[in-house]
N, C-alpha and C positions, 0 to 999 in steps of 0.2 A: 310433553319431558317426563322423567317417573323419576323418583331417587331410594336410592337401595342401598343395604350395610354394606361393604365391601370387604371383605377381610385383607386385612393388609398384613398382619405379622401374630404368631404363635410362641408362646413361651411356657415355661416352667422353673421351677426351682423344687428339691429334693433335700433335705437336711441327709445333714453327713453321717449322720449315725444309724448303722444298718442293725437292725436287732432279727436272725435269724430263725426259722420253726426251731431248731436244736435248743438254743437258750432259752423260749416258753416252754420245753418241756420240763427245765427243771424245778416250776412251782408248777404247772399245772399238769392234766392227765393228759396229756396229749405227747405225738412225735410228730415229725417231719414228715411221714406219709401219712399219716390222719389228717396231719392240716393238707399235706400236695391234693392228695386222693378226693377229698370234702370242698375245696376253695380255689384249688391251682396256684396259691400264694405261695412262695417259697422267703421272703421277706419283708418287712415294711420298714418306713423312717420315721424315726419318732424324734422330734423337735430339740433343741437343746432348750435344757432352762432358760436361757436368755430372750431366746425366739420365740415369739407371738407370731396369732394369725396375722397380723400388720407386717410382721418383719419376714415372714415366707412370701406374703401378698405383693408386696415390694420388688422385690428378688423375682418374681415371674413376671413383673408388669415390665421393668427394665428390659427381661430376656426379651420379649415381643417387642418395646420399642425399638429394641436391635435391630431386631429381625424386617422389621416394616419401616426401619428408616428413617424413625420418627423422636421426636423428643418429648418429653412428661410436658409443656409448656405450647404441645400442640395438641393436646387433651383438655374438651369442655365436658368432658361426661365419664366417672367413673361407675361401675355397677360391680358392688363385690356381692357373690354369693357365700354364705357360710353360715355355719350351724353353730360353729365354735371361736364367737367373737372378743375381740381385746373386753372390754367393756359391754356392758346392762344398754351405756351411751355414752356416747356418742357413736356413730358409725364407725367400725373397722376403717370403710373407706374414704375417711375425710381425716382417718392418719395418712392411708397411701395419696391421698391428695398432697398432702402438706411432703409429704419426701419426697414425690415426685417435681413439684412447683406446678403440677395443674391446674384449671381454674375450670370455672362451670358447676359442675354439678358431682356432689358423690354421696354415694348412699349404699345398703346393704338389701339385700333380702334372703328372708331364709326359706328354704324350701328342700333341706338339707341335701338329699343325693341330686335332688333332681334341679338345686339350685341353681350350678351354670345355665340347662336349657333356658330356665325362668329369666335369668338373666342375662341371654342373650335376645331372648326375647323382646324385652322390656328393651333395654340398649338401641335397638334395632328399631322398635316403633317410634321413641325418642328420633334416629338420625332420617327417620323417609318424612318424619312429619315439621323437619325444619329444625328441633329445638335443640341439637348436637350438630356436631361438625365431626369430629373424631370421636369416638369413646374405648375407654378399656373395659372389657371385660374379664372380670378375674372368679377364681372359683380359689377358695384358700381354706385350710383346715387343721385342727390342731387336733383331731381326736384323741389323742394319747390320753390327754387331760380329762375325759369322759368317761373314759373305760372302764369296770370295775376287772382290775385286773386277778381276779380270782373266778372269771367268769370264761370259762372253755367257748362257749359258744357266741360269744362278740371278743374277744379280747385276742385272737388268732385273726381274725377277720379288718382288722383296721390300722392304720397307720395317717403320720402328716405329712403335708406338703401342699403344691398349688400350684396354679397356670393360671396364663390369659392369654385374651385375644385383644386384636387390637381394629374396630372396625371405622372407616372411613365413610359418609356421605358422600354419595356418587351420583353424576346424573344421570343414567344410563339411557335416554332414549325408549322409543318404541321396541319394546321389547314384550313376549309374551312371558308366559309365567316361566319357564323349563328356560327359559335360553340367560343372556348375558351374566354378567358376574353378578353376586350380591344373595343376600340369606333368601332365598324365595319361598317360605313357605317356614313357621310354625304351629306347633300341640301342645296347647295345655291342660291339663286335666286333676283334678283334685278328690279325691275320696275322704272328708272326714271321718266317716263310720268306723273307718281303718286304724283309727289315730293308734289305737293300743297295740297296732303289732309291731311295731319301729319306735320306738319317743324314748327320751329322758326322764328319770325317775323323779324331778327336781324344777325350779325356776323360781325368777323372783317372785309372781306373785302367790307360787304353794308351798316352796319349801323353805325359801330365802335360801337355796343352795344352789350350786349349779348342778346336782345330779349326776347320776351312771347313764348310759346306753342300757335298754332292756330291750330283746328283740325274742320274736315265737318266730324262729327261723322257717320253719315248716311251711309255714303259713303266709309269710313273705314271700318265700321261693316262686310258690303259685302262684301269687299274685301278679306278681315279677314278670314272669315266660308272659300270662293275658294280655296285661297295660303294658308293656313295651311293645310288645307284637303290634299290638293296636297304634299307638304314638306313629310306629316306623307307617305301617299301612297307610294312614291318614295320611301321616304330613306329606308323602312323597305323591298318593292322588291329588292334594291341593296344587302341587307344585306341575300336575296332568302329567309327570313321569311313573313308569315303571320302576318295581322293585331291583328288575336285572337294568336298568339304567344309572343306579346307585355304583360309583366306582369307589366309595369307601366308608365303613362303617364304623362310625368310632362311638362303641360304649362306655355306660358309665362301668366303672369297671369295679364290680360287687361281687361275684362269686364266677367260676369259672363255667360251672353245670348250668347257671344262670343263662351266660355268654351263648352256649353251646344249643341250648335250649330255645332261646330264642331266634338264634340261625337259625336251625333244625324248622322252626314255625313260619316262617317267612321265606324261604328260600335264598339265602345269601349263605355264599362259597364260602369257606372259611380265610383265605386267602383276602379276602376282602376286607376283613375285620381287622382291628388293631387292637392289640393284645396287651397291655404291660401290668397287670394285674399281679403278676409274677415276684414282678421289679416291686411292687412298694404295698400291697395289700387294697382295700378301700379305702380310700381319701375322699370318699362323700364328693362333694361341690367343687371339689380339685380334678376328680379323675379324668372328665373327659379334655379341657385343654393340657392336662400333662400328658395323655394321650395322643393327640392333635401336635406336641411338642414334640415326640418320639416320634411321630412319621413322620413330620419335616425332618429329624435327624436323622433316620433310614429313608431319605429320600421317596417317601412313598406320596409323600403332600406334593400336588402340581399341581402347575396351570389349567385353567381347564375343565377340573373336575366336580362330581356330584358326591359330595361328601354328605351323609347322616350323622346326628349325634342322637342320642336316645337317654334317657334314664330313668329309673325309679328309685322315691324316698321316703321317709318316712309323712306322714300327713295323713291318709299314703297320696303322692305328687308322683307325676310321671308327665312326660313329655318328648317333645323330637324337635330336630330343626333339620333342614335341609339346602345346606349351603354348595352353591358355585364358585369355585377358587376364582 
């Protein structure tokens, strides 16, 4: 008998405040057409000043638990991906754990936009090895707090939000790598030589301040297309399936041009890609689980589907995971 982390529920939460492109044009040299053509974004959500990353994460987690038909007390592992934690320490995940009444272990992972994929792989490993029975994997961000709102190249891209999935350890019997439910394969990589392409210019041990996001957009675009395509291809190959077998691709929602370029490179039809970028912008580690929640609401996420998730973020980090629902 073998164990797998099986997807039981997905959930998401977006702050109520909507900031449309035209609102940014009142203080930036930009307009709605410029933003839409270059990014595919129509609006982004901004958290209320009283809301923190933990607030958003808890709301998304509760949505995922409701979808799974489970309670917080059923969870004995929380892995929260975020680049915008509530505090330097303790981990934001511990605040979510307390709010939900969960047990076991709770900790944060920081891989920026790739964080959810890293968190998913980490949680799945714990489930497979018997270190936990049920896990919440969360991506949550308040990127609006680290933006330079005078920088047109970054201010138009990012927003706040949170998404979550529930995984449960299940004995799946004698199955081949490509059959049976659960996380079938994961692929994680990083290249620290490229760290200055996308970074925050502050931190506790450097400036003592949170800092602001900085990005070399054109270079990030070139890296993203190559790295994401690599991760997708490696991930499906590890599971012994072909890209054409994948039912749904749920990408990190970074930029519409990146999504389109990657799809062309790996040969994925547009109707198999979940796109929510226009509704909330780039929400970093939150974007994949938010897109999964959207696919649920749109009735696109069904049983016995092969779902491929992928991302690239600062570090540089990148990765993918293949799940059979």
